[in-house]
All heavy atoms as a GROMACS GRO file, in nm:
protein
  590
    1MET      N    1  -3.609   8.971  11.861
    1MET     CA    2  -3.532   8.867  11.798
    1MET      C    3  -3.577   8.734  11.853
    1MET      O    4  -3.643   8.727  11.957
    1MET     CB    5  -3.382   8.890  11.821
    1MET     CG    6  -3.332   8.857  11.959
    1MET     SD    7  -3.152   8.884  11.969
    1MET     CE    8  -3.120   8.804  12.121
    2LYS      N    9  -3.545   8.628  11.784
    2LYS     CA   10  -3.579   8.493  11.829
    2LYS      C   11  -3.454   8.428  11.889
    2LYS      O   12  -3.342   8.453  11.844
    2LYS     CB   13  -3.627   8.408  11.712
    2LYS     CG   14  -3.749   8.461  11.642
    2LYS     CD   15  -3.872   8.446  11.727
    2LYS     CE   16  -3.994   8.492  11.650
    2LYS     NZ   17  -4.112   8.494  11.731
    3GLU      N   18  -3.475   8.348  11.989
    3GLU     CA   19  -3.366   8.279  12.057
    3GLU      C   20  -3.407   8.134  12.080
    3GLU      O   21  -3.517   8.107  12.126
    3GLU     CB   22  -3.340   8.349  12.191
    3GLU     CG   23  -3.219   8.304  12.263
    3GLU     CD   24  -3.193   8.389  12.387
    3GLU    OE1   25  -3.274   8.476  12.424
    3GLU    OE2   26  -3.088   8.366  12.448
    4ALA      N   27  -3.320   8.040  12.041
    4ALA     CA   28  -3.348   7.898  12.060
    4ALA      C   29  -3.282   7.852  12.189
    4ALA      O   30  -3.160   7.856  12.202
    4ALA     CB   31  -3.296   7.817  11.942
    5ILE      N   32  -3.362   7.808  12.284
    5ILE     CA   33  -3.313   7.764  12.414
    5ILE      C   34  -3.323   7.612  12.420
    5ILE      O   35  -3.433   7.556  12.411
    5ILE     CB   36  -3.395   7.827  12.529
    5ILE    CG1   37  -3.401   7.980  12.515
    5ILE    CG2   38  -3.340   7.784  12.664
    5ILE    CD1   39  -3.267   8.049  12.526
    6VAL      N   40  -3.208   7.546  12.436
    6VAL     CA   41  -3.205   7.400  12.447
    6VAL      C   42  -3.226   7.362  12.593
    6VAL      O   43  -3.154   7.408  12.681
    6VAL     CB   44  -3.070   7.344  12.396
    6VAL    CG1   45  -3.070   7.191  12.404
    6VAL    CG2   46  -3.043   7.389  12.253
    7GLN      N   47  -3.325   7.277  12.616
    7GLN     CA   48  -3.357   7.231  12.750
    7GLN      C   49  -3.277   7.104  12.783
    7GLN      O   50  -3.231   7.034  12.693
    7GLN     CB   51  -3.507   7.199  12.760
    7GLN     CG   52  -3.597   7.315  12.723
    7GLN     CD   53  -3.587   7.432  12.818
    7GLN    OE1   54  -3.569   7.414  12.939
    7GLN    NE2   55  -3.598   7.553  12.766
    8PRO      N   56  -3.260   7.073  12.911
    8PRO     CA   57  -3.187   6.951  12.949
    8PRO      C   58  -3.247   6.823  12.892
    8PRO      O   59  -3.177   6.725  12.871
    8PRO     CB   60  -3.193   6.952  13.102
    8PRO     CG   61  -3.209   7.095  13.138
    8PRO     CD   62  -3.293   7.155  13.028
    9ASP      N   63  -3.378   6.822  12.862
    9ASP     CA   64  -3.440   6.704  12.803
    9ASP      C   65  -3.430   6.705  12.650
    9ASP      O   66  -3.493   6.624  12.583
    9ASP     CB   67  -3.584   6.689  12.848
    9ASP     CG   68  -3.675   6.800  12.796
    9ASP    OD1   69  -3.627   6.891  12.723
    9ASP    OD2   70  -3.795   6.798  12.828
   10LEU      N   71  -3.353   6.801  12.596
   10LEU     CA   72  -3.323   6.817  12.453
   10LEU      C   73  -3.438   6.873  12.371
   10LEU      O   74  -3.430   6.878  12.249
   10LEU     CB   75  -3.271   6.688  12.391
   10LEU     CG   76  -3.138   6.639  12.450
   10LEU    CD1   77  -3.092   6.513  12.380
   10LEU    CD2   78  -3.033   6.747  12.442
   11THR      N   79  -3.543   6.921  12.437
   11THR     CA   80  -3.643   6.997  12.362
   11THR      C   81  -3.586   7.137  12.340
   11THR      O   82  -3.498   7.183  12.415
   11THR     CB   83  -3.777   7.006  12.437
   11THR    OG1   84  -3.755   7.064  12.566
   11THR    CG2   85  -3.841   6.869  12.452
   12VAL      N   86  -3.635   7.204  12.239
   12VAL     CA   87  -3.589   7.339  12.207
   12VAL      C   88  -3.708   7.432  12.209
   12VAL      O   89  -3.810   7.406  12.144
   12VAL     CB   90  -3.520   7.344  12.069
   12VAL    CG1   91  -3.477   7.486  12.035
   12VAL    CG2   92  -3.400   7.249  12.066
   13ASN      N   93  -3.696   7.540  12.284
   13ASN     CA   94  -3.799   7.643  12.290
   13ASN      C   95  -3.748   7.765  12.215
   13ASN      O   96  -3.640   7.815  12.245
   13ASN     CB   97  -3.831   7.681  12.434
   13ASN     CG   98  -3.887   7.566  12.512
   13ASN    OD1   99  -3.813   7.476  12.552
   13ASN    ND2  100  -4.016   7.566  12.534
   14VAL      N  101  -3.828   7.814  12.120
   14VAL     CA  102  -3.795   7.937  12.050
   14VAL      C  103  -3.872   8.048  12.119
   14VAL      O  104  -3.996   8.044  12.126
   14VAL     CB  105  -3.830   7.928  11.900
   14VAL    CG1  106  -3.800   8.060  11.831
   14VAL    CG2  107  -3.752   7.814  11.835
   15VAL      N  108  -3.798   8.146  12.171
   15VAL     CA  109  -3.859   8.254  12.248
   15VAL      C  110  -3.823   8.389  12.189
   15VAL      O  111  -3.721   8.404  12.121
   15VAL     CB  112  -3.814   8.248  12.397
   15VAL    CG1  113  -3.857   8.118  12.462
   15VAL    CG2  114  -3.665   8.267  12.410
   16ASP      N  115  -3.907   8.487  12.215
   16ASP     CA  116  -3.877   8.625  12.176
   16ASP      C  117  -3.788   8.687  12.283
   16ASP      O  118  -3.814   8.672  12.402
   16ASP     CB  119  -4.006   8.707  12.163
   16ASP     CG  120  -4.087   8.667  12.042
   16ASP    OD1  121  -4.029   8.659  11.932
   16ASP    OD2  122  -4.208   8.644  12.056
   17SER      N  123  -3.683   8.754  12.239
   17SER     CA  124  -3.591   8.824  12.330
   17SER      C  125  -3.564   8.963  12.276
   17SER      O  126  -3.573   8.986  12.156
   17SER     CB  127  -3.458   8.748  12.342
   17SER     OG  128  -3.477   8.621  12.396
   18GLN      N  129  -3.529   9.054  12.365
   18GLN     CA  130  -3.494   9.189  12.322
   18GLN      C  131  -3.359   9.186  12.251
   18GLN      O  132  -3.269   9.109  12.288
   18GLN     CB  133  -3.486   9.283  12.441
   18GLN     CG  134  -3.620   9.322  12.497
   18GLN     CD  135  -3.606   9.435  12.597
   18GLN    OE1  136  -3.520   9.433  12.683
   18GLN    NE2  137  -3.692   9.534  12.583
   19ILE      N  138  -3.344   9.272  12.150
   19ILE     CA  139  -3.215   9.287  12.085
   19ILE      C  140  -3.124   9.360  12.183
   19ILE      O  141  -3.159   9.467  12.234
   19ILE     CB  142  -3.228   9.366  11.954
   19ILE    CG1  143  -3.316   9.289  11.856
   19ILE    CG2  144  -3.091   9.395  11.894
   19ILE    CD1  145  -3.351   9.364  11.730
   20PRO      N  146  -3.007   9.302  12.214
   20PRO     CA  147  -2.919   9.369  12.310
   20PRO      C  148  -2.857   9.496  12.252
   20PRO      O  149  -2.849   9.514  12.130
   20PRO     CB  150  -2.811   9.263  12.337
   20PRO     CG  151  -2.816   9.171  12.221
   20PRO     CD  152  -2.954   9.176  12.165
   21VAL      N  153  -2.814   9.583  12.341
   21VAL     CA  154  -2.741   9.704  12.303
   21VAL      C  155  -2.593   9.674  12.324
   21VAL      O  156  -2.555   9.627  12.432
   21VAL     CB  157  -2.785   9.824  12.389
   21VAL    CG1  158  -2.702   9.946  12.359
   21VAL    CG2  159  -2.934   9.852  12.369
   22PRO      N  160  -2.509   9.697  12.222
   22PRO     CA  161  -2.368   9.661  12.239
   22PRO      C  162  -2.297   9.751  12.339
   22PRO      O  163  -2.323   9.871  12.346
   22PRO     CB  164  -2.310   9.679  12.099
   22PRO     CG  165  -2.396   9.782  12.035
   22PRO     CD  166  -2.534   9.758  12.092
   23LYS      N  167  -2.209   9.691  12.417
   23LYS     CA  168  -2.119   9.769  12.502
   23LYS      C  169  -2.013   9.829  12.410
   23LYS      O  170  -2.007   9.800  12.291
   23LYS     CB  171  -2.058   9.680  12.609
   23LYS     CG  172  -2.162   9.626  12.705
   23LYS     CD  173  -2.102   9.537  12.809
   23LYS     CE  174  -2.214   9.482  12.897
   23LYS     NZ  175  -2.171   9.371  12.978
   24ASP      N  176  -1.926   9.911  12.465
   24ASP     CA  177  -1.830   9.987  12.384
   24ASP      C  178  -1.746   9.901  12.290
   24ASP      O  179  -1.713   9.945  12.180
   24ASP     CB  180  -1.736  10.066  12.474
   24ASP     CG  181  -1.807  10.181  12.544
   24ASP    OD1  182  -1.921  10.216  12.504
   24ASP    OD2  183  -1.748  10.236  12.639
   25ASP      N  184  -1.709   9.780  12.330
   25ASP     CA  185  -1.621   9.696  12.250
   25ASP      C  186  -1.692   9.576  12.189
   25ASP      O  187  -1.629   9.478  12.151
   25ASP     CB  188  -1.504   9.646  12.337
   25ASP     CG  189  -1.418   9.760  12.387
   25ASP    OD1  190  -1.388   9.851  12.307
   25ASP    OD2  191  -1.382   9.760  12.506
   26GLU      N  192  -1.824   9.582  12.176
   26GLU     CA  193  -1.901   9.468  12.127
   26GLU      C  194  -1.964   9.494  11.991
   26GLU      O  195  -1.985   9.608  11.951
   26GLU     CB  196  -2.011   9.430  12.227
   26GLU     CG  197  -1.959   9.378  12.358
   26GLU     CD  198  -2.069   9.341  12.454
   26GLU    OE1  199  -2.182   9.394  12.443
   26GLU    OE2  200  -2.042   9.258  12.542
   27VAL      N  201  -1.996   9.382  11.923
   27VAL     CA  202  -2.065   9.386  11.795
   27VAL      C  203  -2.192   9.301  11.809
   27VAL      O  204  -2.187   9.190  11.860
   27VAL     CB  205  -1.976   9.326  11.683
   27VAL    CG1  206  -2.052   9.316  11.552
   27VAL    CG2  207  -1.850   9.409  11.665
   28ILE      N  208  -2.306   9.354  11.763
   28ILE     CA  209  -2.430   9.278  11.760
   28ILE      C  210  -2.451   9.231  11.616
   28ILE      O  211  -2.450   9.311  11.523
   28ILE     CB  212  -2.551   9.364  11.806
   28ILE    CG1  213  -2.527   9.422  11.945
   28ILE    CG2  214  -2.680   9.283  11.799
   28ILE    CD1  215  -2.508   9.322  12.055
   29THR      N  216  -2.467   9.099  11.601
   29THR     CA  217  -2.482   9.039  11.469
   29THR      C  218  -2.623   8.985  11.452
   29THR      O  219  -2.674   8.914  11.540
   29THR     CB  220  -2.382   8.923  11.452
   29THR    OG1  221  -2.250   8.974  11.470
   29THR    CG2  222  -2.392   8.860  11.315
   30LYS      N  223  -2.686   9.017  11.338
   30LYS     CA  224  -2.813   8.954  11.303
   30LYS      C  225  -2.777   8.821  11.238
   30LYS      O  226  -2.715   8.816  11.132
   30LYS     CB  227  -2.892   9.041  11.205
   30LYS     CG  228  -3.022   8.977  11.164
   30LYS     CD  229  -3.099   9.064  11.067
   30LYS     CE  230  -3.228   8.993  11.028
   30LYS     NZ  231  -3.302   9.072  10.929
   31VAL      N  232  -2.813   8.712  11.303
   31VAL     CA  233  -2.776   8.579  11.257
   31VAL      C  234  -2.863   8.540  11.138
   31VAL      O  235  -2.985   8.549  11.144
   31VAL     CB  236  -2.790   8.475  11.370
   31VAL    CG1  237  -2.759   8.336  11.320
   31VAL    CG2  238  -2.698   8.513  11.486
   32VAL      N  239  -2.796   8.495  11.030
   32VAL     CA  240  -2.865   8.448  10.911
   32VAL      C  241  -2.867   8.296  10.908
   32VAL      O  242  -2.965   8.234  10.869
   32VAL     CB  243  -2.799   8.506  10.783
   32VAL    CG1  244  -2.862   8.448  10.658
   32VAL    CG2  245  -2.807   8.657  10.783
   33VAL      N  246  -2.756   8.236  10.952
   33VAL     CA  247  -2.747   8.090  10.956
   33VAL      C  248  -2.667   8.049  11.079
   33VAL      O  249  -2.575   8.119  11.121
   33VAL     CB  250  -2.685   8.033  10.826
   33VAL    CG1  251  -2.542   8.076  10.810
   33VAL    CG2  252  -2.697   7.883  10.819
   34SER      N  253  -2.704   7.936  11.139
   34SER     CA  254  -2.636   7.888  11.258
   34SER      C  255  -2.618   7.738  11.249
   34SER      O  256  -2.706   7.667  11.201
   34SER     CB  257  -2.721   7.922  11.381
   34SER     OG  258  -2.665   7.867  11.497
   35GLY      N  259  -2.503   7.691  11.294
   35GLY     CA  260  -2.476   7.548  11.297
   35GLY      C  261  -2.495   7.494  11.438
   35GLY      O  262  -2.490   7.568  11.536
   36SER      N  263  -2.517   7.366  11.446
   36SER     CA  264  -2.533   7.300  11.575
   36SER      C  265  -2.429   7.190  11.587
   36SER      O  266  -2.410   7.112  11.494
   36SER     CB  267  -2.674   7.241  11.586
   36SER     OG  268  -2.692   7.180  11.709
   37ASN      N  269  -2.362   7.186  11.699
   37ASN     CA  270  -2.257   7.089  11.726
   37ASN      C  271  -2.294   7.008  11.851
   37ASN      O  272  -2.380   7.049  11.929
   37ASN     CB  273  -2.123   7.160  11.750
   37ASN     CG  274  -2.077   7.232  11.627
   37ASN    OD1  275  -2.047   7.171  11.526
   37ASN    ND2  276  -2.072   7.365  11.634
   38PRO      N  277  -2.227   6.894  11.873
   38PRO     CA  278  -2.258   6.814  11.992
   38PRO      C  279  -2.254   6.893  12.122
   38PRO      O  280  -2.339   6.872  12.210
   38PRO     CB  281  -2.152   6.704  11.989
   38PRO     CG  282  -2.123   6.686  11.845
   38PRO     CD  283  -2.129   6.826  11.787
   39LYS      N  284  -2.160   6.986  12.136
   39LYS     CA  285  -2.154   7.063  12.260
   39LYS      C  286  -2.279   7.146  12.283
   39LYS      O  287  -2.315   7.178  12.396
   39LYS     CB  288  -2.030   7.153  12.263
   39LYS     CG  289  -2.038   7.266  12.164
   39LYS     CD  290  -1.928   7.366  12.189
   39LYS     CE  291  -1.936   7.481  12.093
   39LYS     NZ  292  -2.061   7.554  12.095
   40ASP      N  293  -2.350   7.182  12.175
   40ASP     CA  294  -2.470   7.264  12.188
   40ASP      C  295  -2.584   7.189  12.255
   40ASP      O  296  -2.675   7.252  12.310
   40ASP     CB  297  -2.514   7.317  12.052
   40ASP     CG  298  -2.409   7.409  11.990
   40ASP    OD1  299  -2.342   7.481  12.065
   40ASP    OD2  300  -2.394   7.408  11.866
   41TRP      N  301  -2.586   7.059  12.251
   41TRP     CA  302  -2.687   6.984  12.324
   41TRP      C  303  -2.630   6.910  12.444
   41TRP      O  304  -2.700   6.879  12.538
   41TRP     CB  305  -2.764   6.888  12.233
   41TRP     CG  306  -2.682   6.788  12.158
   41TRP    CD1  307  -2.633   6.801  12.032
   41TRP    CD2  308  -2.638   6.660  12.204
   41TRP    NE1  309  -2.561   6.690  11.997
   41TRP    CE2  310  -2.563   6.601  12.100
   41TRP    CE3  311  -2.654   6.589  12.323
   41TRP    CZ2  312  -2.505   6.475  12.113
   41TRP    CZ3  313  -2.596   6.464  12.334
   41TRP    CH2  314  -2.523   6.408  12.229
   42LYS      N  315  -2.498   6.884  12.444
   42LYS     CA  316  -2.440   6.815  12.560
   42LYS      C  317  -2.433   6.906  12.682
   42LYS      O  318  -2.454   6.861  12.795
   42LYS     CB  319  -2.299   6.765  12.526
   42LYS     CG  320  -2.300   6.643  12.436
   42LYS     CD  321  -2.158   6.594  12.410
   42LYS     CE  322  -2.159   6.470  12.324
   42LYS     NZ  323  -2.024   6.420  12.298
   43ARG      N  324  -2.402   7.034  12.662
   43ARG     CA  325  -2.392   7.125  12.777
   43ARG      C  326  -2.522   7.134  12.856
   43ARG      O  327  -2.521   7.124  12.978
   43ARG     CB  328  -2.344   7.263  12.733
   43ARG     CG  329  -2.196   7.266  12.702
   43ARG     CD  330  -2.144   7.404  12.669
   43ARG     NE  331  -2.164   7.495  12.781
   43ARG     CZ  332  -2.191   7.624  12.767
   43ARG    NH1  333  -2.197   7.679  12.647
   43ARG    NH2  334  -2.207   7.700  12.872
   44PRO      N  335  -2.638   7.156  12.791
   44PRO     CA  336  -2.762   7.160  12.869
   44PRO      C  337  -2.791   7.027  12.941
   44PRO      O  338  -2.839   7.028  13.054
   44PRO     CB  339  -2.870   7.190  12.765
   44PRO     CG  340  -2.797   7.253  12.652
   44PRO     CD  341  -2.661   7.190  12.651
   45VAL      N  342  -2.760   6.915  12.878
   45VAL     CA  343  -2.784   6.784  12.940
   45VAL      C  344  -2.693   6.767  13.061
   45VAL      O  345  -2.737   6.732  13.170
   45VAL     CB  346  -2.764   6.670  12.839
   45VAL    CG1  347  -2.763   6.535  12.909
   45VAL    CG2  348  -2.871   6.674  12.731
   46MET      N  349  -2.563   6.793  13.043
   46MET     CA  350  -2.466   6.769  13.150
   46MET      C  351  -2.479   6.867  13.266
   46MET      O  352  -2.452   6.833  13.380
   46MET     CB  353  -2.324   6.770  13.094
   46MET     CG  354  -2.301   6.658  12.995
   46MET     SD  355  -2.140   6.672  12.920
   46MET     CE  356  -2.076   6.510  12.956
   47SER      N  357  -2.520   6.991  13.235
   47SER     CA  358  -2.532   7.091  13.341
   47SER      C  359  -2.674   7.096  13.400
   47SER      O  360  -2.698   7.167  13.497
   47SER     CB  361  -2.496   7.229  13.288
   47SER     OG  362  -2.591   7.271  13.192
   48ASN      N  363  -2.767   7.023  13.337
   48ASN     CA  364  -2.907   7.024  13.378
   48ASN      C  365  -2.963   7.167  13.383
   48ASN      O  366  -3.038   7.203  13.473
   48ASN     CB  367  -2.927   6.953  13.511
   48ASN     CG  368  -3.072   6.914  13.532
   48ASN    OD1  369  -3.142   6.884  13.436
   48ASN    ND2  370  -3.118   6.917  13.656
   49ALA      N  371  -2.923   7.248  13.283
   49ALA     CA  372  -2.968   7.386  13.276
   49ALA      C  373  -3.000   7.422  13.131
   49ALA      O  374  -2.926   7.385  13.040
   49ALA     CB  375  -2.861   7.480  13.330
   50ALA      N  376  -3.109   7.492  13.112
   50ALA     CA  377  -3.146   7.539  12.978
   50ALA      C  378  -3.049   7.648  12.935
   50ALA      O  379  -3.004   7.730  13.016
   50ALA     CB  380  -3.288   7.592  12.979
   51MET      N  381  -3.013   7.649  12.805
   51MET     CA  382  -2.922   7.753  12.758
   51MET      C  383  -2.928   7.770  12.607
   51MET      O  384  -2.968   7.680  12.534
   51MET     CB  385  -2.779   7.725  12.802
   51MET     CG  386  -2.720   7.596  12.753
   51MET     SD  387  -2.555   7.563  12.822
   51MET     CE  388  -2.592   7.540  12.994
   52ASN      N  389  -2.887   7.887  12.564
   52ASN     CA  390  -2.865   7.918  12.424
   52ASN      C  391  -2.715   7.904  12.405
   52ASN      O  392  -2.638   7.991  12.442
   52ASN     CB  393  -2.910   8.061  12.393
   52ASN     CG  394  -2.878   8.103  12.250
   52ASN    OD1  395  -2.800   8.039  12.182
   52ASN    ND2  396  -2.937   8.211  12.208
   53SER      N  397  -2.673   7.791  12.350
   53SER     CA  398  -2.529   7.763  12.348
   53SER      C  399  -2.468   7.766  12.209
   53SER      O  400  -2.352   7.734  12.192
   53SER     CB  401  -2.503   7.626  12.413
   53SER     OG  402  -2.577   7.527  12.346
   54GLY      N  403  -2.543   7.801  12.107
   54GLY     CA  404  -2.488   7.804  11.971
   54GLY      C  405  -2.390   7.918  11.952
   54GLY      O  406  -2.411   8.029  12.000
   55ASP      N  407  -2.280   7.891  11.884
   55ASP     CA  408  -2.184   7.999  11.857
   55ASP      C  409  -2.120   7.988  11.719
   55ASP      O  410  -2.031   8.065  11.687
   55ASP     CB  411  -2.077   8.005  11.966
   55ASP     CG  412  -2.002   7.874  11.983
   55ASP    OD1  413  -2.017   7.783  11.900
   55ASP    OD2  414  -1.928   7.861  12.080
   56ASP      N  415  -2.165   7.895  11.636
   56ASP     CA  416  -2.117   7.886  11.498
   56ASP      C  417  -2.220   7.955  11.409
   56ASP      O  418  -2.319   7.895  11.369
   56ASP     CB  419  -2.100   7.740  11.456
   56ASP     CG  420  -1.988   7.672  11.532
   56ASP    OD1  421  -1.892   7.742  11.567
   56ASP    OD2  422  -1.996   7.551  11.555
   57ILE      N  423  -2.196   8.084  11.382
   57ILE     CA  424  -2.297   8.164  11.313
   57ILE      C  425  -2.236   8.241  11.197
   57ILE      O  426  -2.115   8.262  11.189
   57ILE     CB  427  -2.364   8.264  11.410
   57ILE    CG1  428  -2.263   8.365  11.463
   57ILE    CG2  429  -2.434   8.191  11.523
   57ILE    CD1  430  -2.324   8.482  11.537
   58ALA      N  431  -2.322   8.284  11.108
   58ALA     CA  432  -2.288   8.379  11.003
   58ALA      C  433  -2.406   8.475  10.991
   58ALA      O  434  -2.521   8.436  11.012
   58ALA     CB  435  -2.263   8.308  10.871
   59GLY      N  436  -2.376   8.599  10.961
   59GLY     CA  437  -2.485   8.696  10.952
   59GLY      C  438  -2.435   8.832  10.910
   59GLY      O  439  -2.334   8.846  10.841
   60VAL      N  440  -2.508   8.933  10.954
   60VAL     CA  441  -2.482   9.072  10.916
   60VAL      C  442  -2.469   9.155  11.043
   60VAL      O  443  -2.551   9.141  11.136
   60VAL     CB  444  -2.598   9.126  10.830
   60VAL    CG1  445  -2.575   9.270  10.791
   60VAL    CG2  446  -2.616   9.039  10.705
   61VAL      N  447  -2.369   9.242  11.048
   61VAL     CA  448  -2.352   9.330  11.164
   61VAL      C  449  -2.474   9.421  11.174
   61VAL      O  450  -2.511   9.489  11.078
   61VAL     CB  451  -2.222   9.413  11.153
   61VAL    CG1  452  -2.215   9.516  11.266
   61VAL    CG2  453  -2.101   9.322  11.156
   62HIS      N  454  -2.536   9.420  11.291
   62HIS     CA  455  -2.655   9.503  11.316
   62HIS      C  456  -2.616   9.636  11.380
   62HIS      O  457  -2.666   9.741  11.341
   62HIS     CB  458  -2.752   9.426  11.406
   62HIS     CG  459  -2.868   9.506  11.453
   62HIS    ND1  460  -2.970   9.543  11.369
   62HIS    CD2  461  -2.899   9.557  11.576
   62HIS    CE1  462  -3.058   9.614  11.438
   62HIS    NE2  463  -3.017   9.623  11.563
   63GLN      N  464  -2.526   9.629  11.479
   63GLN     CA  465  -2.489   9.749  11.554
   63GLN      C  466  -2.352   9.725  11.616
   63GLN      O  467  -2.317   9.611  11.648
   63GLN     CB  468  -2.593   9.775  11.663
   63GLN     CG  469  -2.586   9.909  11.729
   63GLN     CD  470  -2.703   9.929  11.826
   63GLN    OE1  471  -2.782   9.839  11.853
   63GLN    NE2  472  -2.713  10.048  11.880
   64VAL      N  473  -2.275   9.833  11.633
   64VAL     CA  474  -2.142   9.821  11.695
   64VAL      C  475  -2.128   9.920  11.810
   64VAL      O  476  -2.193  10.024  11.812
   64VAL     CB  477  -2.028   9.844  11.593
   64VAL    CG1  478  -2.033   9.743  11.481
   64VAL    CG2  479  -2.032   9.986  11.537
   65GLY      N  480  -2.043   9.883  11.907
   65GLY     CA  481  -2.012   9.974  12.017
   65GLY      C  482  -1.922  10.087  11.969
   65GLY      O  483  -1.859  10.079  11.862
   66ARG      N  484  -1.910  10.190  12.049
   66ARG     CA  485  -1.837  10.310  12.005
   66ARG      C  486  -1.688  10.289  11.987
   66ARG      O  487  -1.623  10.368  11.918
   66ARG     CB  488  -1.865  10.426  12.099
   66ARG     CG  489  -1.814  10.407  12.240
   66ARG     CD  490  -1.849  10.526  12.324
   66ARG     NE  491  -1.802  10.505  12.460
   66ARG     CZ  492  -1.810  10.596  12.553
   66ARG    NH1  493  -1.860  10.714  12.526
   66ARG    NH2  494  -1.766  10.569  12.673
   67ASN      N  495  -1.629  10.185  12.046
   67ASN     CA  496  -1.486  10.160  12.028
   67ASN      C  497  -1.456  10.062  11.915
   67ASN      O  498  -1.340  10.028  11.894
   67ASN     CB  499  -1.424  10.105  12.158
   67ASN     CG  500  -1.427  10.207  12.269
   67ASN    OD1  501  -1.430  10.328  12.246
   67ASN    ND2  502  -1.428  10.160  12.392
   68VAL      N  503  -1.558  10.017  11.845
   68VAL     CA  504  -1.538   9.920  11.736
   68VAL      C  505  -1.520   9.996  11.605
   68VAL      O  506  -1.606  10.074  11.565
   68VAL     CB  507  -1.659   9.824  11.725
   68VAL    CG1  508  -1.642   9.731  11.606
   68VAL    CG2  509  -1.674   9.745  11.854
   69HIS      N  510  -1.406   9.971  11.540
   69HIS     CA  511  -1.375  10.041  11.415
   69HIS      C  512  -1.353   9.944  11.299
   69HIS      O  513  -1.347   9.985  11.184
   69HIS     CB  514  -1.251  10.128  11.434
   69HIS     CG  515  -1.264  10.224  11.548
   69HIS    ND1  516  -1.348  10.335  11.545
   69HIS    CD2  517  -1.210  10.224  11.672
   69HIS    CE1  518  -1.341  10.399  11.659
   69HIS    NE2  519  -1.258  10.333  11.740
   70GLU      N  520  -1.339   9.814  11.329
   70GLU     CA  521  -1.312   9.716  11.224
   70GLU      C  522  -1.437   9.675  11.150
   70GLU      O  523  -1.429   9.620  11.039
   70GLU     CB  524  -1.246   9.590  11.284
   70GLU     CG  525  -1.121   9.614  11.363
   70GLU     CD  526  -1.151   9.646  11.509
   70GLU    OE1  527  -1.228   9.575  11.575
   70GLU    OE2  528  -1.097   9.748  11.557
   71PHE      N  529  -1.553   9.691  11.211
   71PHE     CA  530  -1.680   9.650  11.153
   71PHE      C  531  -1.778   9.766  11.155
   71PHE      O  532  -1.768   9.855  11.238
   71PHE     CB  533  -1.741   9.534  11.232
   71PHE     CG  534  -1.652   9.413  11.239
   71PHE    CD1  535  -1.576   9.386  11.352
   71PHE    CD2  536  -1.645   9.325  11.132
   71PHE    CE1  537  -1.495   9.274  11.358
   71PHE    CE2  538  -1.563   9.214  11.137
   71PHE     CZ  539  -1.487   9.188  11.250
   72LYS      N  540  -1.876   9.758  11.063
   72LYS     CA  541  -1.982   9.859  11.060
   72LYS      C  542  -2.114   9.789  11.028
   72LYS      O  543  -2.114   9.679  10.972
   72LYS     CB  544  -1.952   9.967  10.957
   72LYS     CG  545  -1.946   9.918  10.814
   72LYS     CD  546  -1.906  10.030  10.720
   72LYS     CE  547  -1.902   9.986  10.576
   72LYS     NZ  548  -1.828   9.865  10.549
   73PRO      N  549  -2.226   9.848  11.065
   73PRO     CA  550  -2.355   9.787  11.032
   73PRO      C  551  -2.363   9.755  10.883
   73PRO      O  552  -2.322   9.836  10.799
   73PRO     CB  553  -2.456   9.893  11.075
   73PRO     CG  554  -2.388   9.964  11.187
   73PRO     CD  555  -2.243   9.971  11.144
   74GLY      N  556  -2.414   9.636  10.853
   74GLY     CA  557  -2.427   9.593  10.714
   74GLY      C  558  -2.316   9.500  10.669
   74GLY      O  559  -2.329   9.431  10.569
   75ASP      N  560  -2.201   9.497  10.743
   75ASP     CA  561  -2.092   9.406  10.707
   75ASP      C  562  -2.138   9.262  10.724
   75ASP      O  563  -2.205   9.228  10.822
   75ASP     CB  564  -1.970   9.428  10.798
   75ASP     CG  565  -1.890   9.552  10.763
   75ASP    OD1  566  -1.916   9.612  10.656
   75ASP    OD2  567  -1.801   9.588  10.843
   76ARG      N  568  -2.100   9.176  10.628
   76ARG     CA  569  -2.128   9.033  10.639
   76ARG      C  570  -2.015   8.970  10.720
   76ARG      O  571  -1.898   8.998  10.696
   76ARG     CB  572  -2.136   8.971  10.501
   76ARG     CG  573  -2.257   9.022  10.423
   76ARG     CD  574  -2.256   8.981  10.279
   76ARG     NE  575  -2.244   8.836  10.267
   76ARG     CZ  576  -2.229   8.774  10.152
   76ARG    NH1  577  -2.221   8.840  10.039
   76ARG    NH2  578  -2.220   8.642  10.148
   77VAL      N  579  -2.052   8.887  10.818
   77VAL     CA  580  -1.954   8.826  10.908
   77VAL      C  581  -1.984   8.678  10.929
   77VAL      O  582  -2.098   8.633  10.914
   77VAL     CB  583  -1.947   8.899  11.044
   77VAL    CG1  584  -1.893   9.041  11.029
   77VAL    CG2  585  -2.084   8.902  11.111
   78ALA      N  586  -1.878   8.602  10.963
   78ALA     CA  587  -1.896   8.461  10.993
   78ALA      C  588  -1.797   8.423  11.102
   78ALA      O  589  -1.701   8.490  11.128
   78ALA     CB  590  -1.872   8.375  10.870
   0.00000   0.00000   0.00000
């Protein structure tokens, strides 16, 4: 998967990352669209640390943990 990492100097590095395996109560979502808000660039600047801080997403459920019953792979989520 691709991951956009915002650097403290506001450059963005797109890196390859492994797809995580969900824990029992987690859902893994394949992101189709993502929004960017001021906090997504202010946090790396203020903390002087690179981070993937986006959390306004919409996509499709890729995988669910064994205790998840409300969602299933293929569900559209936002």
